N, C-alpha and C positions, 0 to 999 in steps of 0.2 A: 508402640513405635513402628511396628511393621505396617499397620494400617495407615499411619501418617506418611510413611515412605511410599506406599502404593498410590495414595490419593493427592499428595502435594502437587503433582504435575498439573492437576485440574485447577487448583487454586492459583498456581503459578501462571498458567495460560490465561485464566480469567483476569488476573491482575495486569498481565501484559496487554491484553486487549483494551482494558479500561485506561491504562497508562496514566496520563496527566489528570484524568478524570477523578482520581483519588490521590491527592497529593497535598503537601504543604511546601510551598516554594519549590525547590529542586529535589525534594525528597518525595518519592512516590511510594504508594503501598506496594507496588511492584518490587522496589528495592528491598523492602523488608522481607517480602516473601522469597525473594531471590536468595537471601542469606540462609534461610531455612532450607530451600531447595538445594543450595550448594553444599550445605552440611550433610544432606542425605544423598548426594550425588553418588552413583555407582562407579567410583574411580577405578576399581579393579576391572570392571567390564570395559570401561573406556580405554584403559591401558592395554588390555588384550587386543581390543579392536585396532588401535593405532599401530601396534607392534606386529600385526599379522597381515601386512600388505592389503590395507583397505582399498576399495575401489575409489576412483577419482571423485565421483559425485559426492559422497558423504564426507570425504576428507578435505575437500576444497575450502570450506569456510575456515578451517583451522589454518590452512596455508595462506589464505587471504589475510587473516589477522597477523600472521608472522611477517608477511611482506610489508604490510602497513606499519608494523612495529619497526622494521628495519629502515623504512623510509624516513623515520625521524632523524637519521644521521645526515640526510641531505635536505631536509625541510628547512626553509628560512625562518619559520616561526614555530618554535618548540611548543608554545602554549596551545596553538591551534591543533597541533599533532596529538598532544595529550588529550585534549577535549574530544577529538574525533575518535581516537582509540577507545575512549570511554564508551561512546555510543556503539562502536563496532563490537566491543567486548560483550555488552549486554545483548546485542543482536546474535552473536555467535553462541552466547550462553543459552538463549531461547532455543536455538537449533539443537544443541547437543543435550540439553536437559530433556527436551521433548523426545529426541531421537533415541536416547538410552532408557527412557521411562515408559514409552508407549510401544508395546511389543506384539500386540495382536489386534484383531478387528474389534473385539469387545471393548478394549480400552480406547481404540480410535473412535468408536461410536460414542463413548462417554465424553470424549473431548468435544465432539460436535454438539452434544446436548448442552454442555457447559458454555461453549462459545456462542451457540445459537441463543441460549437464554440471555447472555450478556448483551448480544446484539439486539434482541427484542426489547430489552429494557432501554437501550440507547435510542432505538427508533421511536419508542413511545415518548421518551423525553424530548426528542426532536420535534415530534408532532405537537407537543405542548408548547414548545418554544415558537413554533410556527403559527399556532392558532389561539394562543392565550398569552396572558402577561407573564406566565411562568418562565423563568430562566434558570438553567442548571447553575447552582452556586459557584462551581469552579469553571467559570466561563469568562472570557474577556469582556462580555457584555452584561455581566451581573455585578451589581453594586456590592454584593456579599463577597466577591472574589478577594477583596483586600484582607479579609479575615483568614484566608488560606495562603497568604504570602505571595500573592500575585497582584499585578497592576490592573486597574480598570481601564479599558481601552477606548471608551467613547468620549470624545471631546465635548465638554460641556457647552462649548460655543456653537455647536451644530444646531440647526433648526429642528423643531419638533418633528417635522415630516421626515427629515433625514434620519433622525434617531429612531423613529418608528419603523423605517425601512430596515435599518441595521438590526433592530431587535426582532424582526421577523425572520432573520437568517439563522437557521439552526447550527449549533456547534456540537451538541451532545457531549460526549466525554473527550472529544478530540480538539478542543480549543479553537482550531482554525477551520473555517468552512471547507477549504480545499483539502485538508487532511481528512475531514469527515467524508467528503465526496470520494476520496481515494479508497477509504475503507469500504464504502458502499459498492464501489466498482469491483472490489475483490469478492464481495459477498454475493453479488447478483448472479454469477454463473452457478453458485451452489443452490440458490432458490429456484432459478429457471429449470435446472436439471433435476430437481428433487422429484421423487415419485409420490411424495405427499402432496395432494392437491391444494391443501391450505397453504403450505409453504410455497408451492409453485406459483399460485395465482395471487393470493392475498399478500404473501411475503414479498414477492417481486413488485407488486403494485405499491406497497408501502415504501420499499427501498427507492423506487423510481420517484415517488412523490417527494420524499425527503431530498433526493439527489437534485431534483428540479429546483428546489428552494435554495440550494447552495450556490447555484449559478456558476458552477465550475466548468468552464468551457472545454478544457482538455479532457476532463473526465466524461463529459457528455458525449464527446466524439468517441472515446474509448468504449463506453457502454453501448452506444449505438452500433458499433462494429461487432461487438461481442454478441449482442442480441441478434443481429443479422446472421452472424456465423452459426449460432445455435439453431436459429429458425431454419436455415437452409440445410444444416447438417442432420438435424434430428427429425425433420418431417419430410415425408415423401409426397411429392405432388404429381398429379396427373398433368398432362399437357393442357387440358382445359382449365384446371385450377391455376396453373402457373400463368396462363394467358390472362385469366381473369384478374389475378393479382397485379400483373404488369399493366393491364388496362386501367385498373383502379389508381395505381401510382401515377400514370400518365394524366388521368382526369384531375387528380388532386394537384398536379403540377400546373395544369392549364387553368383551373378554376381561379378566379380573382381572389386575392388575399382576404377581402372582407367576407366572402362567402365560404372560405375554406376553413373547416373546423380544426385542421391540423397545421394551420399556418404558423402558429406559435412554436410548434415542435420543429417544423421545417426551418424556421428562423434560428432557433437555438442550435440545431445541428450545423447550419450554415455558418453561424458565428463561431462555433467550436472549430470547424475546419479552418476558417480564416485565422483564428487565434493560434492554432498549432503550427500551421504552415507559414503564417505571417512572421513567425520568429526567424525564419530563414531568408526573408526578403531584405533587401538592402534599403530599408527606409526606417526612419526613427519617428516615433510618436511620443507624446507626453504622457500616455497612459501606462498601465502595467505591462502591456505588450512591448512598448518602447523600452521600459526598464529591463525587461528580460533580454531584449536584443542587445542592450549595452552590456549586461552581465556576460552574455555569450561572447561578445566581441572582445572584451577585456581578457577573458580566459583564453580564447583562441589566439590572440595576439601574443600571449605569453607562452603558449604551448610549444612554439617553435624552438625555444631555448631549453625546454625540458621534455622533449618528445618521448624519449625512451624510458626514463624512470619517473617522470612526472615531477610535480613540485613537492610531493610528500603529503602524508596524511593530513587532510583538513586544510591544506594550504591554498586551495582554490579561493578561500576567503581572504587570504593574505594578498592575492592578486588584486581583488576588488578594493581592498583597503589601500594598497599601494597606488592605485589609479584614482583614489577618491571614491568614497562610498556612493553607489548608484542611488539616485533620488535622495541623497543625504543620509541614507540609513541601511541600504541593502548590501550585504556581503555574501550571503548564501547564493549559490549559482542557480537555483531553481530549475535544475535539469540534472537528474541523478546520473544519467548515462555519460553526459559530458563531464560531470564531477569526477567520475571514476577515471576517465581518460586524462583529465588535467592533473589529478592528484597522484595517480599511479602509473601513468605513461601508457603508450600504445600497446606494448607487449602484454602487460597485465590486463589491459582493457579487452584485448582480443581473447585472452584466456578466460576472462570472466564471462564474456558474451557467449563463448563456446560452451562453457559450463552451464549457463542459463538455458540455452537452447537444447543442450543435451538432456537436462531435466525435463523440459517440455516434451521432447521426443519420446523419452522413456515413459512419461505419464500417458501420452496418447497410446503407446503400445500396451501399457497395463490396462487401459480402459477397455480393451477387447477381451480380457480374460473372463472366465466363467465364474465371476463373483460379483453380484449386483452392487453391493455397497462399495467395494474397492474400485470397481469400474466407475461408479458415480463420482467418488472423491477424486480419482485420478483425472478424469475428464474435466471436471469443474476446476480443479487446480491448474491444469494445463491452460485452459482458456483464460483464467484469471491472470496467470503469469504473462500470457500474450497481451491481454488488455493493458497490463501495467506498463508495457513498453510506451504507451501513449499517456496514460493517466499519471505516471510518475513525474511528468513535467509540471504537474499542478502544485506539488508540494515544494517547499523551499529545499528539502532534501528528503531522501528515503532512509538515510542511514540511521536516523533516530526514530523512524516510524515502525513501531513494534508489530503492527499487523502484517507488514511485509515479511518480517522474520518468522512470524507464526506460519504464514503461508509456505515459506521455504521449508520450515521444519516439518509440516504436515506432508509436503511433497516427498521429503526424504524418508519419512516414516512409511508412506505408501510404497515407496521403492524398496525399502528394507523388508516389509511384510511380503511383498510380491516375490522377492528373491528367496524367501524361506519356504521350501516345499512342504514343511510340516506345520505351517501356521494354522491356528484354530479358526474355523469358520463359525461365527456366533450370530 
């Protein structure tokens, strides 16, 4: 029993990272592992922690859940609140089960071995989906998916060429290409900053290869900025080298598209910038960008009436439903930051954003301590959280996206270990 209690967190986090990838209908393997983890949860330790003036950073997720719970009293749609609170409950559970179970660097290293192994398997599955007829069974593009309580998402009336194009888009364990892309964006700082050359070069290359196939424009922009940030921050250049790099960039900009080997990359980044900032322009289109614009407009129009307390947990969906579903089907806001503002109001939104940047700031400070592994994890986590500011707009919502909560939980574990002067260096 003691061994199970010590190791259940690794199984729990692996199941969380896989998420929908191991499921039947709405029941995930994660849910089953959660009940075991909850039964073994150190309640006495948690009680002592919460009753002894805990710092703001680790206690905020619990306060967030309580606020959203209270918001049910003014939410117009009770069902949407219950559904949203269910997602939030499991997100907060990921944070605290990890926070109270991982207590030293040795355990944190084990977590990274487990999560890295799961990610490697998912990337290999994605490569098979891209370059062969293989399709992961629990995927919207797999005909086997109906045996797992999910619906097949490819319209039989589509042409063979369109079907072939859809089937070349990877989904891995994460069902939706945008969700997969967002996961990859969180992982890339950890591969780029790794001291292991295989992980740094081959791992990063494979992640970027799969990311390119998802065609997620918001994530492409986010990853481009993170790579540039890491490149400039981690490498020292002489004036001659910097001049040479700038000259090369200028030449690539001037060279005609047909002769430029990087033109496709340039176009992708340009399209990504247009897609992200185009959402804030006052023009409607019939594509996905236009749909996102309409979702935002509906939410902002309703915000004036609920500015201080918001519409209540999950009720940004109710706003879309009240105005008629966008494109006949969309109710999720597709912008996590705006979703918080609309659901919880401006006061809570500002507190949430402050908490978020406080974590990032703490992580960057921890990255300068004299412990290579803790420094690596803290720096990569901070950059991933900053990148998420952009990549989060690619998902319909982040609230149900378990990798986000895993990243937050690891950040808080790093913070906890760094605050403990007697932690073991392993």
